[in-house]
N, CA and C of each residue as an Amber inpcrd file, in Angstrom:
protein
   258
  21.2180000  17.2130000 -32.9100000  21.1310000  16.1680000 -31.9100000
  20.6400000  16.7120000 -30.5740000  21.0440000  17.9180000 -30.2520000
  20.6660000  18.5010000 -28.9780000  19.1740000  18.8510000 -28.9510000
  18.6130000  19.2600000 -30.0590000  17.1920000  19.5950000 -30.0940000
  16.3290000  18.3540000 -29.9190000  16.8430000  17.2050000 -30.3950000
  16.0900000  15.9690000 -30.2230000  15.9870000  15.6000000 -28.7480000
  17.0580000  15.7240000 -27.9900000  17.0100000  15.4050000 -26.5630000
  16.1890000  16.4410000 -25.8100000  16.2140000  17.6960000 -26.2720000
  15.4140000  18.7390000 -25.6390000  13.9240000  18.4490000 -25.8460000
  13.5710000  17.9210000 -27.0170000  12.1820000  17.5620000 -27.2680000
  11.7370000  16.4450000 -26.3320000  12.6240000  15.4830000 -26.0810000
  12.2880000  14.4000000 -25.1560000  12.0690000  14.9240000 -23.7480000
  12.9200000  15.8600000 -23.3500000  12.8050000  16.4270000 -22.0040000
  11.4930000  17.1730000 -21.8480000  11.0540000  17.8600000 -22.8810000
   9.7990000  18.5960000 -22.8030000   8.5880000  17.6900000 -22.9900000
   8.7380000  16.6370000 -23.7540000   7.6160000  15.7610000 -24.0430000
   7.2650000  14.8460000 -22.8700000   8.2610000  14.3810000 -22.1400000
   8.0170000  13.4360000 -21.0420000   7.0870000  14.0050000 -19.9720000
   7.3130000  15.2230000 -19.4470000   6.3750000  15.7490000 -18.4420000
   4.9740000  15.9630000 -18.9910000   4.8740000  16.3580000 -20.2660000
   3.5480000  16.5490000 -20.8520000   2.7800000  15.2330000 -20.9490000
   3.4620000  14.1660000 -21.3050000   2.8060000  12.8600000 -21.3780000
   2.3540000  12.3950000 -19.9950000   3.2090000  12.5840000 -18.9950000
   2.8380000  12.1880000 -17.6380000   1.6730000  13.0120000 -17.1170000
   1.6750000  14.2960000 -17.4100000   0.5950000  15.1610000 -16.9630000
  -0.7190000  14.7950000 -17.6420000  -0.6860000  14.5240000 -18.9310000
  -1.9190000  14.1840000 -19.6360000  -2.4920000  12.8610000 -19.1280000
  -1.6300000  11.9250000 -18.7640000  -2.0940000  10.6520000 -18.2190000
  -2.8450000  10.8720000 -16.9060000  -2.3300000  11.7360000 -16.0570000
  -2.9940000  12.0190000 -14.7800000  -4.3300000  12.7170000 -14.9890000
  -4.3940000  13.5910000 -15.9640000  -5.6360000  14.3110000 -16.2150000
  -6.7250000  13.3960000 -16.7580000  -6.3600000  12.4580000 -17.6100000
  -7.3530000  11.5450000 -18.1710000  -7.8590000  10.5610000 -17.1260000
  -7.0530000  10.2300000 -16.1510000  -7.4490000   9.2660000 -15.1380000
  -8.4730000   9.8490000 -14.1710000  -8.6730000  11.1470000 -14.1780000
  -9.5300000  11.7790000 -13.1970000 -10.8610000  12.2450000 -13.7690000
 -11.2250000  11.7530000 -14.9220000 -12.4870000  12.1660000 -15.5130000
 -13.6460000  11.5580000 -14.7270000 -14.6950000  12.3410000 -14.4670000
 -15.8270000  11.8230000 -13.6840000 -16.6290000  10.7820000 -14.4560000
 -17.2470000   9.8970000 -13.7080000 -18.0920000   8.8600000 -14.2940000
 -19.5210000   9.3960000 -14.3170000 -20.1760000   9.2960000 -15.4530000
 -21.5070000   9.8810000 -15.6240000 -22.5730000   9.1450000 -14.8010000
 -22.5820000   7.8170000 -14.8570000 -23.6440000   7.0560000 -14.2100000
 -23.2520000   6.5120000 -12.8470000 -22.0470000   6.7290000 -12.4160000
 -21.5840000   6.1310000 -11.1760000 -20.9890000   4.7580000 -11.4670000
 -20.5960000   4.0810000 -10.4240000 -19.9940000   2.7620000 -10.5860000
 -21.1040000   1.7290000 -10.5110000 -21.3070000   1.0050000 -11.6050000
 -22.4320000   0.0730000 -11.6930000 -22.3070000  -1.0720000 -10.6880000
 -21.1000000  -1.5870000 -10.5090000 -20.9180000  -2.7110000  -9.5960000
 -21.2730000  -2.3080000  -8.1680000 -20.8140000  -1.1350000  -7.7270000
 -21.1130000  -0.6790000  -6.3720000 -22.6030000  -0.4120000  -6.2060000
 -23.2100000   0.1590000  -7.2260000 -24.6570000   0.4130000  -7.1600000
 -25.4420000  -0.8910000  -7.0380000 -25.0310000  -1.9040000  -7.7900000
 -25.7190000  -3.1950000  -7.7430000 -25.5260000  -3.8540000  -6.3750000
 -24.3070000  -3.7670000  -5.8250000 -24.0610000  -4.3520000  -4.5000000
 -24.8910000  -3.6500000  -3.4300000 -25.0040000  -2.3350000  -3.5460000
 -25.8340000  -1.6010000  -2.5820000 -27.3010000  -2.0020000  -2.7210000
 -27.7580000  -2.1450000  -3.9440000 -29.1540000  -2.4990000  -4.1830000
 -29.4720000  -3.8860000  -3.6440000 -28.5350000  -4.8120000  -3.7730000
 -28.7550000  -6.1740000  -3.2900000 -28.4780000  -6.3220000  -1.8010000
 -27.9100000  -5.3090000  -1.1950000 -27.5780000  -5.3880000   0.2250000
 -26.3050000  -6.1680000   0.4890000 -25.5320000  -6.4480000  -0.5480000
 -24.3090000  -7.2300000  -0.3830000 -23.0960000  -6.3620000  -0.1040000
 -23.2730000  -5.0520000  -0.0930000 -22.1390000  -4.1650000   0.1650000
 -21.5950000  -4.4090000   1.5660000 -22.4780000  -4.8450000   2.4880000
 -22.0270000  -5.0950000   3.8610000 -21.1440000  -6.3340000   3.9400000
 -21.3430000  -7.2630000   3.0290000 -20.4560000  -8.4300000   2.9560000
 -19.0620000  -7.9860000   2.5330000 -19.0060000  -7.1010000   1.5680000
 -17.7240000  -6.5720000   1.1110000 -17.0400000  -5.8070000   2.2400000
 -17.7810000  -4.9820000   2.9370000 -17.2250000  -4.2200000   4.0610000
 -16.7270000  -5.1620000   5.1460000 -17.4690000  -6.2170000   5.4400000
 -17.0600000  -7.1660000   6.4740000 -15.7820000  -7.9050000   6.0760000
 -15.6680000  -8.2840000   4.8300000 -14.4610000  -8.9800000   4.3710000
 -13.2500000  -8.0580000   4.4570000 -13.4070000  -6.8160000   4.0300000
 -12.2990000  -5.8630000   4.1030000 -11.9070000  -5.6170000   5.5550000
 -12.8980000  -5.4780000   6.4320000 -12.6080000  -5.2720000   7.8570000
 -11.8840000  -6.4810000   8.4480000 -12.3010000  -7.6880000   8.0640000
 -11.6450000  -8.8940000   8.5700000 -10.1910000  -8.9700000   8.1080000
  -9.9380000  -8.5750000   6.8800000  -8.5610000  -8.5790000   6.3700000
  -7.7190000  -7.5720000   7.1490000  -8.2410000  -6.3770000   7.3760000
  -7.4900000  -5.3750000   8.1330000  -7.2410000  -5.8210000   9.5650000
  -8.2250000  -6.4190000  10.2010000  -8.0320000  -6.9140000  11.5650000
  -6.9610000  -7.9980000  11.5810000  -6.9770000  -8.8840000  10.5920000
  -5.9520000  -9.9230000  10.4980000  -4.5610000  -9.3390000  10.3280000
  -4.4460000  -8.3290000   9.5040000  -3.1430000  -7.6830000   9.2980000
  -2.6730000  -7.0130000  10.5810000  -3.5600000  -6.3400000  11.2730000
  -3.1950000  -5.6590000  12.5220000  -2.7710000  -6.6760000  13.5730000
  -3.5190000  -7.7730000  13.7150000  -3.1380000  -8.8010000  14.6900000
  -1.7840000  -9.4140000  14.3520000  -1.5370000  -9.6470000  13.0800000
  -0.2560000 -10.1960000  12.6580000   0.8790000  -9.2300000  13.0000000
   0.6870000  -7.9440000  12.7480000   1.7280000  -6.9620000  13.0450000
   1.9820000  -6.8340000  14.5420000   0.9290000  -6.8920000  15.3490000
   1.1010000  -6.8250000  16.8070000   1.8690000  -8.0420000  17.2900000
   1.5170000  -9.2210000  16.8030000   2.2110000 -10.4510000  17.1980000
   3.6780000 -10.4120000  16.7730000   3.9220000  -9.9380000  15.5750000
   5.2860000  -9.8280000  15.0730000   6.0990000  -8.8340000  15.8950000
   5.4710000  -7.7280000  16.2860000   6.1540000  -6.7350000  17.1120000
   6.5290000  -7.3200000  18.4690000   5.6460000  -8.0990000  19.0600000
   5.9570000  -8.7380000  20.3490000   7.1120000  -9.7220000  20.2150000
   7.1090000 -10.5050000  19.1590000   8.1910000 -11.4670000  18.9610000
   9.5270000 -10.7660000  18.7410000   9.5200000  -9.7020000  17.9780000
  10.7550000  -8.9480000  17.7510000  11.2240000  -8.3120000  19.0530000
  10.2790000  -7.8130000  19.8360000  10.6340000  -7.2330000  21.1360000
  11.2900000  -8.2580000  22.0470000  10.7630000  -9.4790000  22.0700000
  11.3610000 -10.5400000  22.8920000  12.7770000 -10.8590000  22.4120000
  12.9680000 -10.9470000  21.1200000  14.2940000 -11.2290000  20.5770000
  15.2790000 -10.1040000  20.9020000  14.8290000  -8.8570000  20.7950000
  15.7000000  -7.7340000  21.1370000  16.0750000  -7.7670000  22.6040000
  15.1110000  -8.1180000  23.4480000  15.3700000  -8.1920000  24.8830000
  16.3910000  -9.2980000  25.1850000  16.2520000 -10.4450000  24.5270000
  17.1990000 -11.5430000  24.7220000  18.6100000 -11.1410000  24.2820000
  18.6930000 -10.4130000  23.1920000  20.0070000  -9.9940000  22.6990000
  20.6500000  -9.0080000  23.6640000  19.8700000  -8.0970000  24.2270000
  20.4200000  -7.1190000  25.1670000  20.8630000  -7.7690000  26.4660000
  20.1330000  -8.7760000  26.9190000  20.4560000  -9.4280000  28.1810000
  21.6090000 -10.4190000  28.0540000  21.7950000 -10.9620000  26.8820000
  22.8240000 -11.9690000  26.6800000  24.1970000 -11.2980000  26.6860000
  25.1180000 -11.7560000  27.5420000  26.4490000 -11.1470000  27.5570000
  27.2250000 -11.5130000  26.2940000  27.9630000 -10.5670000  25.7910000
  28.7650000 -10.7720000  24.5890000  30.0820000 -11.4040000  25.0000000
  30.4180000 -12.5250000  24.4160000  31.6800000 -13.1900000  24.7450000
  32.8230000 -12.4220000  24.1050000  33.9920000 -12.4050000  24.7530000
  35.1400000 -11.6340000  24.2090000  35.6560000 -12.1650000  22.8890000
  35.3760000 -13.4140000  22.5480000  35.8790000 -13.9700000  21.2870000
  35.0700000 -13.4730000  20.0890000  33.8710000 -13.0030000  20.3340000
  33.0110000 -12.5160000  19.2550000  33.1760000 -11.0090000  19.1480000
  33.5950000 -10.5660000  17.9820000  33.7480000  -9.1220000  17.7530000
  32.8770000  -8.7110000  16.5980000  32.2440000  -7.5830000  16.7360000
  31.3620000  -7.0850000  15.6820000  32.0920000  -6.2230000  14.7060000
């Protein structure tokens, strides 16, 4: 019984390692979709969409940070009543 569990312990890292090695094999012809987008000049549309998404995420995070800052400031300024205990 102990040898069976030892085999599992040795087999699991080998399986994980082989999966990582197979995922990194080079592509012979390159990525066809990216090549076609570059050839058609549409790669800039993809870049613009990705940039717009990142800008939207950054603006959302900045706005959220400001709102949280205002709430924290209100909590610090508000006096704690003696009946409320944390």
